[in-house]
C-alpha positions in Angstrom: -3.0 -17.8 -14.1 -1.2 -19.8 -16.8 -0.4 -18.6 -20.3 -2.6 -15.5 -20.5 -2.4 -11.8 -21.2 -2.9 -8.6 -19.2 -6.4 -8.0 -20.4 -7.6 -11.5 -19.3 -5.9 -11.1 -16.0 -7.5 -7.7 -15.5 -11.0 -9.1 -16.4 -10.5 -12.0 -14.0 -9.7 -9.7 -11.1 -5.9 -10.2 -11.1 -3.2 -7.8 -9.9 -1.0 -6.4 -12.6 2.4 -4.6 -12.4 3.0 -2.1 -15.2 5.2 0.9 -16.1 3.8 4.4 -15.6 5.5 7.8 -16.2 8.2 7.4 -13.5 7.8 4.2 -11.5 6.2 0.8 -11.8 2.6 0.7 -10.6 0.4 -2.2 -9.5 -3.3 -2.2 -10.2 -6.5 -4.0 -11.0 -10.0 -3.5 -12.3 -11.5 -0.6 -10.3 -14.9 -2.2 -10.4 -13.8 -5.5 -8.8 -14.2 -5.2 -5.0 -12.2 -8.4 -4.3 -9.3 -7.3 -6.5 -9.3 -3.9 -4.7 -9.2 -5.5 -1.3 -6.4 -7.9 -2.4 -4.4 -5.0 -3.8 -4.6 -3.1 -0.5 -3.6 -6.2 1.3 -0.6 -6.9 -1.0 0.6 -3.3 -0.6 -0.2 -3.2 3.2 -2.0 0.1 2.4 -4.7 1.5 4.6 -8.1 1.5 2.8 -8.8 5.1 4.0 -6.0 6.6 1.9 -7.7 5.9 -1.5 -6.1 5.0 -4.8 -5.4 6.6 -8.2 -7.1 5.7 -11.4 -4.9 5.8 -14.5 -6.5 6.0 -17.9 -5.5 6.4 -21.6 -8.5 8.7 -22.3 -10.8 10.9 -20.2 -13.9 9.0 -21.3 -12.7 6.0 -19.4 -12.8 8.0 -16.1 -16.3 9.3 -16.5 -18.1 6.5 -14.5 -15.9 7.3 -11.5 -16.3 11.0 -11.3 -19.2 13.4 -10.6 -19.0 15.6 -13.7 -22.0 17.7 -12.5 -19.7 19.3 -9.9 -17.2 20.4 -12.5 -17.9 23.6 -14.5 -17.1 23.6 -18.2 -14.2 26.1 -17.6 -12.8 23.9 -14.9 -13.1 20.8 -17.1 -11.0 22.6 -19.8 -8.4 23.4 -17.2 -8.4 19.8 -15.9 -8.0 18.3 -19.4 -5.2 20.8 -20.3 -3.0 19.4 -17.5 -2.8 16.0 -19.2 -1.3 13.6 -20.3 1.3 12.5 -17.8 2.8 13.6 -14.5 -0.3 15.1 -12.7 -2.9 13.2 -10.8 -5.9 15.3 -10.1 -8.4 15.0 -7.2 -11.9 15.4 -8.8 -15.4 15.0 -7.3 -16.1 11.3 -7.0 -19.2 9.5 -8.3 -21.5 8.3 -5.5 -21.5 4.9 -7.1 -17.8 4.0 -6.8 -16.3 1.7 -4.2 -15.1 3.5 -1.1 -11.9 1.6 -1.5 -11.1 3.8 -4.5 -11.7 7.1 -2.8 -10.8 6.2 0.8 -12.1 8.7 3.3 -12.3 11.5 0.7 -15.1 13.0 -1.3 -12.7 13.1 -4.3 -11.0 10.5 -6.4 -7.5 10.8 -7.8 -7.3 10.4 -11.6 -4.6 10.7 -14.3 -4.4 10.3 -18.0 -1.1 8.8 -19.3 0.5 8.4 -22.6 2.5 5.4 -21.5 1.7 3.0 -24.4 1.3 -0.2 -22.4 -1.2 1.4 -20.1 -3.0 3.1 -22.9 -3.4 -0.2 -24.8 -4.7 -2.0 -21.7 -7.2 0.7 -21.0 -8.4 0.7 -24.6 -8.9 -3.0 -24.6 -10.8 -3.0 -21.3 -12.5 0.4 -21.9 -11.7 1.2 -18.3 -9.0 2.9 -16.2 -6.7 0.7 -14.1 -6.1 1.3 -10.4 -2.6 2.7 -10.0 -0.6 2.5 -6.8 3.2 2.4 -6.8 4.7 -1.1 -7.0 6.1 -1.3 -3.5 5.0 -2.2 0.0 3.8 0.9 1.9 6.8 2.9 3.1 9.3 1.3 0.7 10.8 2.8 -2.4 8.8 2.2 -5.6 10.4 0.0 -8.3 11.5 1.9 -11.5 11.8 -1.2 -13.6 10.1 -4.6 -13.7 13.4 -6.2 -12.9 13.6 -4.3 -9.6 10.2 -5.3 -8.3 10.5 -6.6 -4.7 10.4 -10.4 -4.7 7.7 -10.4 -2.0 5.6 -8.3 -4.3 6.3 -10.3 -7.4 5.0 -13.4 -5.6 1.6 -11.7 -5.1 1.3 -10.5 -8.7 -0.7 -12.2 -11.4 0.9 -10.5 -14.4 3.8 -8.1 -15.1 3.8 -5.9 -18.2 7.5 -5.8 -19.0 7.6 -2.3 -20.5 9.5 0.9 -19.7 8.4 3.9 -17.8 8.4 7.3 -19.6 11.5 8.3 -17.8 10.1 10.9 -15.4 12.3 11.3 -12.3 9.5 11.3 -9.7 6.0 10.0 -9.1 3.1 12.2 -10.3 2.2 15.4 -8.6 -1.2 15.3 -6.9 -3.4 18.4 -7.1 -7.0 19.4 -6.3 -8.4 19.7 -9.8 -10.9 22.5 -9.0 -8.4 24.8 -7.1 -5.0 23.8 -8.4 -3.8 23.4 -4.8 -0.8 21.0 -4.7 -1.2 18.0 -2.3 2.0 16.1 -3.3 4.8 17.7 -5.3 
C-alpha cells in the first residue's frame, strides 16, 4: 500500500499486525466484510469460531454489543475486569457481521492499555479485530520480528511496537456468568 500509516491501512480494509498484551495480533476494520473474509483466509481460521474485538475504550465496542441484555450491575462487573488480559463474551448486536461472532450469540471483546492499539482505536473511533498473529494451530508471534514469513507476505502494515509483556494470551470468560472458557 505504499508509504502510508496504520489508520489509512485500517480505513482501506487492510490487514494490520500489532502488539497486544502478550502476543502479536492481526486485525482489520470490524465493519469491512471483505477485510474480515481476507483475515480469516490469511489465518486459515474457520468462520464459525468468531473473532475478538480489541478496543482502547468501552464506547468503541457499543455498536457491536447488545447492551439491553446487560444489567447495570453486570456492566459494572464487566468494566471492572479491564483493561488487559481478559476477553469477555458479551451479548452481540444483531447488526454485526456473522464473521465477528461466528456461530455464537455472543461476541468476544477486550479493552487494552497497549498504547499502539489505544492510539489506533482513538484515531478510527473503532475497535480492531484481534486474532493471534499466526496460522491456525501454530504458535503466535511475541514480537514483530518473529512473525512467520508466510504471514508477513499477507499483511498490509506492521505496527512495530512491544507487547505489554504478559506471558499468555488473554483469558476468555462469559461476561454475565464469569465462567472461564480459555484460561
